[in-house]
TIRO-2110 file (N, C-alpha, C; in Angstrom, 1 decimal):
// TIRO-2110
-23.5, -16.1, 30.9, N, 1, A
-24.0, -14.4, 30.3, CA, 1, A
-22.5, -14.3, 30.0, C, 1, A
-22.3, -13.7, 29.1, N, 2, A
-21.2, -13.3, 28.4, CA, 2, A
-20.6, -11.6, 28.7, C, 2, A
-21.6, -10.8, 28.6, N, 3, A
-21.5, -9.5, 29.2, CA, 3, A
-22.4, -9.0, 30.5, C, 3, A
-21.2, -8.9, 31.6, N, 4, A
-22.1, -9.1, 32.9, CA, 4, A
-22.4, -7.6, 33.3, C, 4, A
-23.4, -7.5, 34.1, N, 5, A
-23.9, -6.3, 34.5, CA, 5, A
-22.9, -5.6, 35.1, C, 5, A
-22.2, -5.1, 35.4, N, 6, A
-21.5, -4.4, 35.8, CA, 6, A
-20.5, -3.4, 34.6, C, 6, A
-20.3, -4.4, 33.6, N, 7, A
-19.6, -3.6, 32.6, CA, 7, A
-20.0, -2.7, 32.4, C, 7, A
-19.0, -1.4, 31.4, N, 8, A
-19.5, -0.5, 30.9, CA, 8, A
-19.4, -0.9, 29.7, C, 8, A
-20.6, -0.6, 28.8, N, 9, A
-21.2, -1.1, 27.3, CA, 9, A
-19.6, -0.7, 26.4, C, 9, A
-19.4, 0.5, 26.9, N, 10, A
-17.5, 0.2, 26.4, CA, 10, A
-16.9, -0.8, 26.0, C, 10, A
-16.9, -1.2, 27.7, N, 11, A
-16.1, -2.5, 27.8, CA, 11, A
-16.3, -3.5, 27.2, C, 11, A
-17.5, -3.8, 27.0, N, 12, A
-18.8, -5.3, 26.7, CA, 12, A
-18.5, -5.0, 25.0, C, 12, A
-18.9, -3.7, 24.4, N, 13, A
-18.5, -3.6, 23.1, CA, 13, A
-17.5, -4.0, 22.9, C, 13, A
-16.5, -4.1, 23.2, N, 14, A
-15.0, -4.2, 22.8, CA, 14, A
-14.9, -5.2, 23.0, C, 14, A
-15.3, -6.6, 23.6, N, 15, A
-15.5, -8.0, 24.1, CA, 15, A
-15.9, -8.5, 22.6, C, 15, A
-17.3, -7.9, 22.7, N, 16, A
-17.8, -8.4, 21.6, CA, 16, A
-17.1, -8.0, 20.5, C, 16, A
-16.7, -7.3, 19.9, N, 17, A
-15.5, -7.4, 19.0, CA, 17, A
-15.0, -8.2, 18.7, C, 17, A
-14.0, -8.1, 19.7, N, 18, A
-13.4, -9.5, 19.8, CA, 18, A
-13.5, -11.3, 19.3, C, 18, A
-14.7, -11.2, 20.1, N, 19, A
-15.2, -12.5, 20.3, CA, 19, A
-16.2, -12.2, 18.9, C, 19, A
-16.2, -11.2, 18.1, N, 20, A
-17.1, -11.7, 16.8, CA, 20, A
-16.2, -11.6, 15.6, C, 20, A
-15.5, -10.4, 15.7, N, 21, A
-15.1, -10.0, 14.4, CA, 21, A
-13.0, -10.1, 14.7, C, 21, A
-13.1, -9.9, 15.6, N, 22, A
-11.3, -10.0, 15.7, CA, 22, A
-10.7, -8.6, 15.6, C, 22, A
-11.9, -7.4, 15.3, N, 23, A
-11.6, -6.1, 15.1, CA, 23, A
-12.2, -4.7, 15.6, C, 23, A
-12.7, -4.2, 15.5, N, 24, A
-13.2, -2.9, 15.6, CA, 24, A
-15.2, -2.8, 15.6, C, 24, A
-15.1, -3.5, 14.6, N, 25, A
-16.7, -3.5, 14.0, CA, 25, A
-16.5, -3.4, 12.4, C, 25, A
-15.7, -2.8, 12.3, N, 26, A
-16.0, -2.0, 10.9, CA, 26, A
-16.6, -0.7, 10.6, C, 26, A
-16.4, -0.4, 11.3, N, 27, A
-17.1, 0.9, 11.3, CA, 27, A
-16.9, 2.4, 10.4, C, 27, A
-15.3, 2.1, 9.9, N, 28, A
-14.7, 2.8, 9.4, CA, 28, A
-14.7, 2.1, 7.8, C, 28, A
-15.1, 1.0, 7.1, N, 29, A
-14.9, 0.2, 6.6, CA, 29, A
-15.5, 0.8, 5.4, C, 29, A
-15.2, 0.5, 4.1, N, 30, A
-16.1, 1.6, 2.7, CA, 30, A
-17.1, 0.0, 2.5, C, 30, A
-16.9, -1.1, 2.8, N, 31, A
-18.2, -2.1, 1.7, CA, 31, A
-18.1, -2.9, 2.8, C, 31, A
-19.1, -3.4, 3.0, N, 32, A
-19.9, -5.0, 3.9, CA, 32, A
-20.3, -5.8, 3.0, C, 32, A
-20.1, -6.7, 4.0, N, 33, A
-20.5, -8.4, 2.9, CA, 33, A
-21.5, -8.4, 3.6, C, 33, A
-22.7, -8.7, 3.2, N, 34, A
-23.2, -9.6, 3.3, CA, 34, A
-23.9, -10.5, 2.8, C, 34, A
-24.4, -11.8, 4.0, N, 35, A
-24.6, -13.5, 2.8, CA, 35, A
-25.9, -13.0, 2.6, C, 35, A
-26.8, -13.3, 1.3, N, 36, A
-28.4, -13.7, 1.2, CA, 36, A
-28.2, -15.1, 1.3, C, 36, A
-28.5, -15.9, 1.4, N, 37, A
-28.4, -17.6, 2.0, CA, 37, A
-26.9, -17.7, 2.0, C, 37, A
-26.5, -18.3, 0.8, N, 38, A
-25.0, -18.5, 0.7, CA, 38, A
-24.0, -17.6, -0.4, C, 38, A
-24.5, -16.7, -0.7, N, 39, A
-24.2, -15.8, -2.2, CA, 39, A
-23.7, -14.7, -1.1, C, 39, A
-22.7, -13.9, -1.2, N, 40, A
-22.4, -13.0, -0.3, CA, 40, A
-22.6, -11.8, -1.5, C, 40, A
-22.9, -10.6, -0.8, N, 41, A
-23.0, -9.3, -1.8, CA, 41, A
-22.7, -8.0, -0.7, C, 41, A
-21.9, -6.9, -1.8, N, 42, A
-21.1, -6.5, -0.8, CA, 42, A
-22.0, -5.1, -1.3, C, 42, A
-22.2, -4.6, -0.3, N, 43, A
-22.9, -2.8, 0.3, CA, 43, A
-22.0, -2.1, 0.5, C, 43, A
-22.4, -0.5, 0.1, N, 44, A
-21.4, 0.4, 0.7, CA, 44, A
-22.0, 0.5, 2.2, C, 44, A
-20.7, 0.7, 3.2, N, 45, A
-21.4, 1.1, 4.2, CA, 45, A
-21.0, 2.4, 4.5, C, 45, A
-22.6, 2.8, 4.5, N, 46, A
-23.2, 4.2, 4.5, CA, 46, A
-22.9, 4.6, 5.9, C, 46, A
-23.0, 5.7, 5.6, N, 47, A
-22.9, 7.1, 7.3, CA, 47, A
-24.2, 6.1, 7.8, C, 47, A
-25.3, 6.1, 7.4, N, 48, A
-26.7, 5.8, 7.8, CA, 48, A
-26.5, 4.1, 8.5, C, 48, A
-25.9, 3.2, 7.8, N, 49, A
-25.8, 1.9, 8.2, CA, 49, A
-24.9, 1.9, 9.5, C, 49, A
-23.7, 2.9, 9.2, N, 50, A
-22.9, 2.7, 10.5, CA, 50, A
-23.6, 3.8, 11.8, C, 50, A
-24.3, 4.2, 11.7, N, 51, A
-25.2, 5.0, 12.5, CA, 51, A
-26.1, 3.8, 13.2, C, 51, A
-26.9, 3.1, 12.6, N, 52, A
-28.2, 1.9, 13.2, CA, 52, A
-26.5, 0.9, 14.0, C, 52, A
-25.7, 0.5, 13.2, N, 53, A
-25.0, -0.6, 13.9, CA, 53, A
-24.4, -0.5, 15.0, C, 53, A
-24.0, 1.0, 15.0, N, 54, A
-23.7, 1.5, 16.4, CA, 54, A
-24.4, 1.1, 18.0, C, 54, A
-25.6, 1.1, 17.9, N, 55, A
-26.5, 0.8, 18.3, CA, 55, A
-26.9, -0.5, 18.5, C, 55, A
-27.3, -1.6, 17.2, N, 56, A
-27.6, -2.5, 17.2, CA, 56, A
-26.2, -3.7, 17.9, C, 56, A
-25.4, -3.2, 17.6, N, 57, A
-23.9, -4.0, 18.1, CA, 57, A
-24.3, -3.6, 19.8, C, 57, A
-24.6, -3.1, 20.4, N, 58, A
-25.1, -3.0, 21.9, CA, 58, A
-26.1, -3.5, 22.2, C, 58, A
-27.4, -3.8, 21.3, N, 59, A
-28.1, -4.5, 21.1, CA, 59, A
-27.7, -6.4, 21.6, C, 59, A
-26.6, -6.2, 20.7, N, 60, A
-26.0, -7.8, 20.8, CA, 60, A
-25.7, -7.8, 22.4, C, 60, A
-25.3, -7.2, 22.6, N, 61, A
-24.2, -7.0, 23.9, CA, 61, A
-25.8, -7.1, 25.4, C, 61, A
-26.2, -6.1, 24.8, N, 62, A
-27.7, -6.3, 26.1, CA, 62, A
-28.1, -7.0, 26.2, C, 62, A
-29.1, -7.7, 25.1, N, 63, A
-29.9, -9.1, 24.6, CA, 63, A
-29.0, -10.5, 24.5, C, 63, A
-27.9, -10.9, 24.3, N, 64, A
-26.9, -12.1, 24.3, CA, 64, A
-26.8, -12.2, 23.1, C, 64, A
-28.0, -12.0, 22.4, N, 65, A
-28.1, -12.6, 20.7, CA, 65, A
-26.9, -12.2, 19.8, C, 65, A
-26.6, -14.3, 20.0, N, 66, A
-25.5, -13.9, 18.8, CA, 66, A
-25.3, -13.6, 17.3, C, 66, A
-24.2, -13.7, 17.0, N, 67, A
-23.8, -12.4, 15.0, CA, 67, A
-24.1, -13.9, 14.2, C, 67, A
-24.5, -14.9, 14.7, N, 68, A
-24.9, -16.3, 13.7, CA, 68, A
-26.2, -15.8, 12.7, C, 68, A
-26.7, -16.6, 11.8, N, 69, A
-28.2, -16.0, 11.1, CA, 69, A
-29.0, -16.2, 12.0, C, 69, A
-29.3, -17.2, 12.8, N, 70, A
-30.3, -17.5, 13.9, CA, 70, A
-30.3, -16.5, 14.3, C, 70, A
-29.2, -15.5, 15.8, N, 71, A
-28.9, -15.0, 16.5, CA, 71, A
-29.8, -13.4, 15.4, C, 71, A
-28.7, -13.4, 14.3, N, 72, A
-29.2, -12.0, 13.5, CA, 72, A
-30.9, -12.2, 13.3, C, 72, A
-31.5, -13.1, 12.9, N, 73, A
-33.0, -13.5, 12.5, CA, 73, A
-33.4, -13.1, 14.3, C, 73, A
-33.0, -13.6, 15.1, N, 74, A
-33.9, -13.1, 16.4, CA, 74, A
-33.9, -11.6, 16.8, C, 74, A
-32.4, -11.1, 17.2, N, 75, A
-32.3, -9.9, 17.1, CA, 75, A
-32.6, -8.5, 16.1, C, 75, A
-33.3, -9.1, 15.1, N, 76, A
-33.9, -8.4, 14.1, CA, 76, A
-35.1, -8.2, 14.8, C, 76, A
-36.1, -9.3, 14.8, N, 77, A
-37.3, -9.2, 15.2, CA, 77, A
-37.2, -8.5, 16.6, C, 77, A
-36.5, -8.9, 17.2, N, 78, A
-36.5, -7.8, 18.6, CA, 78, A
-36.4, -6.7, 18.5, C, 78, A
-35.3, -6.0, 17.7, N, 79, A
-35.4, -4.3, 17.6, CA, 79, A
-36.9, -3.9, 16.9, C, 79, A
-37.7, -4.7, 16.2, N, 80, A
-38.4, -4.4, 15.1, CA, 80, A
-39.7, -4.5, 16.7, C, 80, A
-39.5, -5.2, 16.9, N, 81, A
-40.7, -5.4, 18.1, CA, 81, A
-40.7, -4.7, 19.8, C, 81, A
-40.0, -4.2, 19.5, N, 82, A
-39.2, -3.2, 20.4, CA, 82, A
-39.2, -1.7, 20.2, C, 82, A
-40.5, -1.7, 19.2, N, 83, A
-40.2, 0.2, 18.6, CA, 83, A
-40.0, -0.1, 17.3, C, 83, A
-39.2, -0.7, 16.8, N, 84, A
-38.3, -0.5, 15.8, CA, 84, A
-37.0, 0.4, 15.5, C, 84, A
-36.6, 0.8, 14.1, N, 85, A
-35.5, 1.0, 14.0, CA, 85, A
-35.4, 3.6, 14.1, C, 85, A
-36.8, 4.0, 13.7, N, 86, A
-37.4, 5.3, 14.1, CA, 86, A
-36.2, 5.6, 13.2, C, 86, A
-35.5, 6.6, 12.4, N, 87, A
-34.8, 6.9, 11.5, CA, 87, A
-33.9, 6.9, 10.6, C, 87, A
-33.7, 4.7, 11.4, N, 88, A
-32.2, 4.4, 10.8, CA, 88, A
-32.7, 3.3, 9.6, C, 88, A
-33.1, 3.9, 8.5, N, 89, A
-33.7, 3.5, 7.0, CA, 89, A
-32.8, 2.3, 6.8, C, 89, A
-31.5, 2.4, 7.0, N, 90, A
-30.6, 1.2, 6.5, CA, 90, A
-30.6, 0.1, 7.4, C, 90, A
-31.2, 0.1, 8.7, N, 91, A
-31.3, -1.0, 9.9, CA, 91, A
-32.4, -1.6, 9.3, C, 91, A
-33.6, -0.8, 8.8, N, 92, A
-34.9, -1.1, 9.1, CA, 92, A
-34.8, -2.1, 7.6, C, 92, A
-33.9, -1.7, 6.9, N, 93, A
-33.9, -2.6, 5.6, CA, 93, A
-34.1, -3.8, 6.0, C, 93, A
-32.0, -3.9, 6.7, N, 94, A
-31.3, -5.3, 6.6, CA, 94, A
-32.4, -5.9, 8.2, C, 94, A
-32.9, -5.7, 9.3, N, 95, A
-33.5, -6.0, 9.9, CA, 95, A
-34.9, -6.8, 9.6, C, 95, A
-35.9, -6.1, 7.8, N, 96, A
-36.5, -6.7, 7.5, CA, 96, A
-36.2, -8.3, 6.9, C, 96, A
-35.1, -7.6, 6.2, N, 97, A
-34.7, -9.1, 5.4, CA, 97, A
-34.3, -10.6, 6.0, C, 97, A
-33.3, -9.8, 7.4, N, 98, A
-33.0, -10.9, 8.5, CA, 98, A
-34.1, -11.4, 8.8, C, 98, A
-35.4, -10.9, 9.3, N, 99, A
-36.8, -11.7, 9.4, CA, 99, A
-37.0, -12.3, 8.5, C, 99, A
-37.4, -11.8, 7.4, N, 100, A
-37.6, -12.9, 6.1, CA, 100, A
-36.8, -14.3, 6.2, C, 100, A
-35.4, -14.0, 6.6, N, 101, A
-34.2, -15.1, 6.1, CA, 101, A
-35.1, -15.8, 7.8, C, 101, A
-35.1, -15.8, 8.6, N, 102, A
-35.0, -16.1, 10.0, CA, 102, A
-36.6, -16.9, 9.9, C, 102, A
-37.2, -16.4, 9.2, N, 103, A
-38.3, -16.9, 8.7, CA, 103, A
-38.3, -18.9, 8.3, C, 103, A
-37.1, -19.0, 7.7, N, 104, A
-36.8, -20.1, 7.3, CA, 104, A
-35.9, -20.8, 8.3, C, 104, A
-35.1, -20.2, 8.5, N, 105, A
-33.9, -21.0, 9.4, CA, 105, A
-34.1, -21.5, 10.6, C, 105, A
-35.1, -20.0, 11.4, N, 106, A
-35.0, -20.1, 13.0, CA, 106, A
-36.9, -19.3, 13.3, C, 106, A
-37.6, -19.9, 12.9, N, 107, A
-39.1, -19.2, 12.3, CA, 107, A
-39.8, -18.9, 14.7, C, 107, A
-39.4, -20.1, 15.1, N, 108, A
-39.3, -20.1, 16.4, CA, 108, A
-38.8, -19.0, 17.1, C, 108, A
-37.1, -18.7, 16.9, N, 109, A
-36.8, -17.6, 16.9, CA, 109, A
-37.2, -16.1, 17.0, C, 109, A
-37.4, -16.2, 15.6, N, 110, A
-38.2, -14.6, 15.1, CA, 110, A
-39.4, -14.7, 16.1, C, 110, A
-40.3, -15.1, 15.9, N, 111, A
-41.2, -15.3, 17.3, CA, 111, A
-40.9, -14.6, 18.1, C, 111, A
-40.1, -15.9, 19.2, N, 112, A
-39.3, -15.2, 20.3, CA, 112, A
-39.1, -14.0, 20.7, C, 112, A
-38.1, -13.4, 19.8, N, 113, A
-37.5, -12.6, 19.3, CA, 113, A
-38.1, -11.6, 19.4, C, 113, A
-39.9, -11.2, 18.6, N, 114, A
-40.6, -10.2, 18.4, CA, 114, A
-41.5, -10.1, 19.5, C, 114, A
-41.4, -11.1, 20.1, N, 115, A
-42.8, -11.1, 21.4, CA, 115, A
-41.6, -10.7, 23.0, C, 115, A
-40.2, -10.8, 22.8, N, 116, A
-39.0, -10.3, 23.8, CA, 116, A
-38.9, -8.2, 23.6, C, 116, A
-39.5, -8.4, 22.1, N, 117, A
-39.4, -7.0, 21.7, CA, 117, A
-40.9, -6.4, 22.4, C, 117, A
-41.9, -7.3, 22.1, N, 118, A
-43.1, -6.2, 22.5, CA, 118, A
-42.7, -6.0, 23.9, C, 118, A
-42.5, -6.5, 25.3, N, 119, A
-42.5, -6.2, 26.2, CA, 119, A
-41.0, -5.2, 26.9, C, 119, A
-40.6, -4.9, 25.6, N, 120, A
-38.9, -4.0, 25.8, CA, 120, A
-39.2, -2.9, 25.0, C, 120, A
-37.9, -2.2, 25.3, N, 121, A
-37.6, -1.1, 24.2, CA, 121, A
-36.1, -1.2, 24.1, C, 121, A
-35.6, -0.6, 23.1, N, 122, A
-34.5, -0.8, 22.8, CA, 122, A
-33.9, 0.9, 22.4, C, 122, A
-32.7, 0.9, 22.2, N, 123, A
-31.5, 2.3, 21.6, CA, 123, A
-31.5, 3.0, 21.1, C, 123, A
-32.7, 2.8, 20.1, N, 124, A
-33.1, 3.5, 18.3, CA, 124, A
-33.5, 4.8, 18.4, C, 124, A
-34.0, 5.3, 20.0, N, 125, A
-34.3, 6.7, 20.4, CA, 125, A
-33.1, 7.3, 21.0, C, 125, A
-32.1, 6.8, 21.7, N, 126, A
-31.1, 6.8, 22.1, CA, 126, A
-29.8, 7.8, 21.6, C, 126, A
-29.1, 8.4, 21.7, N, 127, A
-28.0, 8.8, 21.2, CA, 127, A
-27.0, 8.4, 21.6, C, 127, A
-26.2, 7.8, 20.3, N, 128, A
-24.8, 6.8, 20.8, CA, 128, A
-24.0, 8.2, 20.9, C, 128, A
-23.2, 8.0, 22.0, N, 129, A
-21.9, 9.0, 22.4, CA, 129, A
-21.0, 8.1, 23.4, C, 129, A
-20.1, 8.8, 23.8, N, 130, A
-19.3, 8.7, 25.2, CA, 130, A
-20.6, 8.5, 26.8, C, 130, A
-21.5, 9.3, 26.9, N, 131, A
-22.2, 9.2, 27.7, CA, 131, A
-23.1, 7.8, 27.9, C, 131, A
-23.3, 7.3, 26.2, N, 132, A
-23.9, 6.0, 26.3, CA, 132, A
-23.1, 5.1, 26.8, C, 132, A
-22.0, 4.7, 26.2, N, 133, A
-21.0, 3.6, 26.6, CA, 133, A
-20.0, 3.6, 27.4, C, 133, A
-20.0, 4.9, 28.5, N, 134, A
-19.8, 4.7, 29.8, CA, 134, A
-21.0, 4.0, 30.9, C, 134, A
-21.9, 3.8, 30.6, N, 135, A
-23.0, 3.6, 31.1, CA, 135, A
-22.7, 2.2, 31.6, C, 135, A
-23.4, 1.2, 32.7, N, 136, A
-22.9, -0.2, 32.2, CA, 136, A
-24.3, -1.0, 31.5, C, 136, A
-23.9, -2.7, 31.5, N, 137, A
-24.6, -2.6, 31.0, CA, 137, A
-26.1, -3.3, 31.7, C, 137, A
-26.0, -3.9, 33.4, N, 138, A
-27.2, -4.0, 33.9, CA, 138, A
-27.7, -2.4, 34.1, C, 138, A
-27.8, -1.8, 33.9, N, 139, A
-28.1, -0.3, 34.1, CA, 139, A
-29.4, 0.0, 32.9, C, 139, A
-28.4, -0.5, 31.7, N, 140, A
-29.8, -0.8, 30.1, CA, 140, A
-29.9, -1.8, 30.3, C, 140, A
-29.8, -2.8, 30.6, N, 141, A
-30.9, -3.9, 30.6, CA, 141, A
-31.9, -3.7, 31.8, C, 141, A
-31.2, -2.8, 32.0, N, 142, A
-32.9, -2.7, 33.1, CA, 142, A
-33.8, -1.3, 32.9, C, 142, A
-33.4, -0.6, 32.5, N, 143, A
-34.3, 0.9, 31.3, CA, 143, A
-34.8, -0.2, 30.2, C, 143, A
-34.2, -0.7, 29.6, N, 144, A
-35.4, -1.5, 28.4, CA, 144, A
-35.8, -2.8, 29.1, C, 144, A
-35.6, -3.2, 29.7, N, 145, A
-37.0, -4.0, 30.7, CA, 145, A
-36.4, -5.3, 30.2, C, 145, A
-35.2, -5.5, 30.0, N, 146, A
-34.8, -6.8, 29.5, CA, 146, A
-34.4, -8.0, 30.1, C, 146, A
-34.5, -7.6, 31.4, N, 147, A
-34.6, -8.6, 33.1, CA, 147, A
-35.8, -9.1, 33.3, C, 147, A
-37.6, -8.1, 32.9, N, 148, A
-38.6, -8.2, 32.9, CA, 148, A
-39.0, -9.6, 32.8, C, 148, A
-39.6, -10.9, 32.8, N, 149, A
-40.3, -11.5, 32.6, CA, 149, A
-41.7, -11.2, 31.6, C, 149, A
-41.3, -12.4, 30.7, N, 150, A
-42.6, -11.8, 29.9, CA, 150, A
-43.6, -12.2, 30.0, C, 150, A
-44.7, -11.5, 29.6, N, 151, A
-46.0, -11.6, 29.2, CA, 151, A
-47.0, -12.2, 28.5, C, 151, A
-48.1, -12.5, 28.6, N, 152, A
-48.2, -13.5, 27.4, CA, 152, A
-49.0, -12.7, 26.4, C, 152, A
-48.5, -12.5, 25.1, N, 153, A
-48.6, -12.0, 24.1, CA, 153, A
-50.5, -12.3, 24.0, C, 153, A
-50.9, -11.1, 23.7, N, 154, A
-52.5, -10.2, 23.3, CA, 154, A
-52.4, -10.5, 22.1, C, 154, A
-53.7, -9.9, 21.8, N, 155, A
-54.6, -10.1, 20.3, CA, 155, A
-53.3, -8.7, 19.4, C, 155, A
-53.7, -7.5, 19.9, N, 156, A
-52.4, -7.1, 19.4, CA, 156, A
-50.9, -7.4, 19.1, C, 156, A
-50.3, -8.0, 19.9, N, 157, A
-49.2, -8.6, 20.0, CA, 157, A
-49.7, -9.6, 18.3, C, 157, A
-50.2, -10.0, 18.4, N, 158, A
-49.6, -11.5, 17.5, CA, 158, A
-50.3, -10.7, 15.9, C, 158, A
-51.5, -9.4, 16.4, N, 159, A
-51.5, -8.9, 14.5, CA, 159, A
-49.9, -7.8, 14.0, C, 159, A
-49.2, -7.2, 14.9, N, 160, A
-48.1, -7.0, 14.9, CA, 160, A
-47.2, -7.5, 14.5, C, 160, A
-47.2, -9.0, 15.1, N, 161, A
-46.4, -10.4, 14.3, CA, 161, A
-46.3, -10.2, 12.7, C, 161, A
-47.9, -10.0, 12.5, N, 162, A
-47.9, -10.6, 11.3, CA, 162, A
-47.9, -9.7, 10.1, C, 162, A
-48.3, -8.3, 10.1, N, 163, A
-48.1, -7.3, 9.9, CA, 163, A
-46.2, -7.8, 9.6, C, 163, A
-45.7, -7.6, 10.7, N, 164, A
-44.0, -7.7, 10.0, CA, 164, A
-43.4, -8.5, 9.6, C, 164, A
-43.8, -9.6, 10.0, N, 165, A
-43.8, -11.2, 9.2, CA, 165, A
-44.1, -11.1, 7.4, C, 165, A
-45.6, -9.9, 7.2, N, 166, A
-45.8, -9.7, 6.1, CA, 166, A
-44.7, -8.8, 5.0, C, 166, A
-44.3, -7.4, 6.1, N, 167, A
-43.9, -6.3, 6.3, CA, 167, A
-42.0, -7.2, 4.9, C, 167, A
-41.5, -8.0, 5.9, N, 168, A
-40.5, -8.3, 5.7, CA, 168, A
-40.4, -9.3, 4.2, C, 168, A
-41.2, -10.4, 4.3, N, 169, A
-41.0, -11.0, 3.2, CA, 169, A
-41.3, -10.3, 2.0, C, 169, A
-42.3, -9.2, 1.8, N, 170, A
-42.4, -8.5, 1.2, CA, 170, A
-41.3, -7.4, 0.5, C, 170, A
-40.7, -7.3, 1.7, N, 171, A
-39.2, -6.5, 1.4, CA, 171, A
-38.5, -7.4, 1.0, C, 171, A
-38.2, -8.9, 1.1, N, 172, A
-37.3, -9.8, 0.6, CA, 172, A
-37.2, -10.0, -1.0, C, 172, A
-38.4, -9.8, -1.0, N, 173, A
-39.2, -10.0, -3.0, CA, 173, A
-38.6, -9.0, -3.5, C, 173, A
-39.1, -7.8, -2.9, N, 174, A
-39.0, -6.8, -3.6, CA, 174, A
-37.1, -6.4, -3.7, C, 174, A
-36.3, -6.6, -2.8, N, 175, A
-34.8, -6.7, -2.5, CA, 175, A
-34.0, -7.5, -3.7, C, 175, A
-35.1, -8.7, -3.6, N, 176, A
-34.7, -9.5, -5.1, CA, 176, A
-34.4, -9.4, -6.3, C, 176, A
-35.5, -9.0, -6.1, N, 177, A
-36.1, -8.7, -7.6, CA, 177, A
-34.9, -7.7, -8.0, C, 177, A
-35.1, -6.4, -7.3, N, 178, A
-34.5, -5.3, -8.1, CA, 178, A
-32.9, -6.2, -7.9, C, 178, A
-32.8, -6.6, -7.1, N, 179, A
-31.2, -7.1, -7.0, CA, 179, A
-30.9, -8.0, -8.6, C, 179, A
-31.8, -8.8, -8.9, N, 180, A
-31.3, -9.4, -9.5, CA, 180, A
-32.2, -9.1, -11.4, C, 180, A
-32.9, -7.8, -11.2, N, 181, A
-33.8, -7.1, -12.4, CA, 181, A
-32.7, -6.7, -13.6, C, 181, A
-31.2, -6.4, -13.9, N, 182, A
-30.0, -6.1, -14.4, CA, 182, A
-29.9, -7.9, -15.0, C, 182, A
-29.8, -8.9, -14.6, N, 183, A
-29.8, -9.8, -15.0, CA, 183, A
-31.0, -10.5, -15.7, C, 183, A
-32.1, -10.2, -15.3, N, 184, A
-33.4, -10.8, -16.0, CA, 184, A
-33.2, -10.0, -17.0, C, 184, A
-32.8, -8.7, -17.5, N, 185, A
-33.4, -7.9, -18.5, CA, 185, A
-32.0, -8.4, -19.7, C, 185, A
-31.2, -8.5, -19.3, N, 186, A
-29.9, -9.2, -19.4, CA, 186, A
-30.4, -10.9, -20.5, C, 186, A
-30.7, -11.2, -20.2, N, 187, A
-31.4, -12.9, -20.7, CA, 187, A
-32.7, -12.1, -21.5, C, 187, A
-33.1, -11.6, -21.2, N, 188, A
-34.2, -10.8, -22.0, CA, 188, A
-34.0, -10.8, -23.5, C, 188, A
-32.9, -9.6, -23.3, N, 189, A
-32.3, -9.1, -24.4, CA, 189, A
-32.2, -9.8, -25.2, C, 189, A
-31.1, -11.1, -24.1, N, 190, A
-30.3, -12.3, -25.3, CA, 190, A
-31.5, -12.6, -25.9, C, 190, A
-32.4, -13.1, -25.2, N, 191, A
-33.6, -13.6, -25.7, CA, 191, A
-34.1, -13.5, -27.2, C, 191, A
-34.1, -12.7, -27.0, N, 192, A
-34.8, -11.3, -27.9, CA, 192, A
-33.9, -11.3, -29.3, C, 192, A
-32.7, -11.5, -29.5, N, 193, A
-31.9, -11.5, -30.0, CA, 193, A
-32.1, -12.6, -31.3, C, 193, A
END
């Protein structure tokens, strides 16, 4: 366990930043680099994305999912399984994209993360701020039911998993289509000439 129960979320988040990014999490950066497979795509670091990622980073601390491709797929599935991202629309998009990629690189992890989420909750209904950061890791692991033993999934859990898998695949295809639409139109125009 990297983040011990007696650490504050603030201290654990600082350790998480040092171990994974060597900085402060990049909340103030204007652009972020996201890789779709091995292709880097630069996206604006919107206020909505920053608000979602502040809680997402705390989820990494609480769940101990790593920041690898496999880990991001697991934590994205967990966040959606644990009730979703409420009004954090940028986070929804990124989580759905991560799940779709995870189905290729870590399908078992996506399934386990989602089912773990179905038995716990997440921070997306919680206000980010000093009060939250002052709380202990162990306290929030208990609040989110992360220490509980997983129960066997039921029919509703399987149905929810299938629904979110289809939603993630559809989102991934739609985003790729929109991203490459200008290139496709250019090629069609060149062929037309």
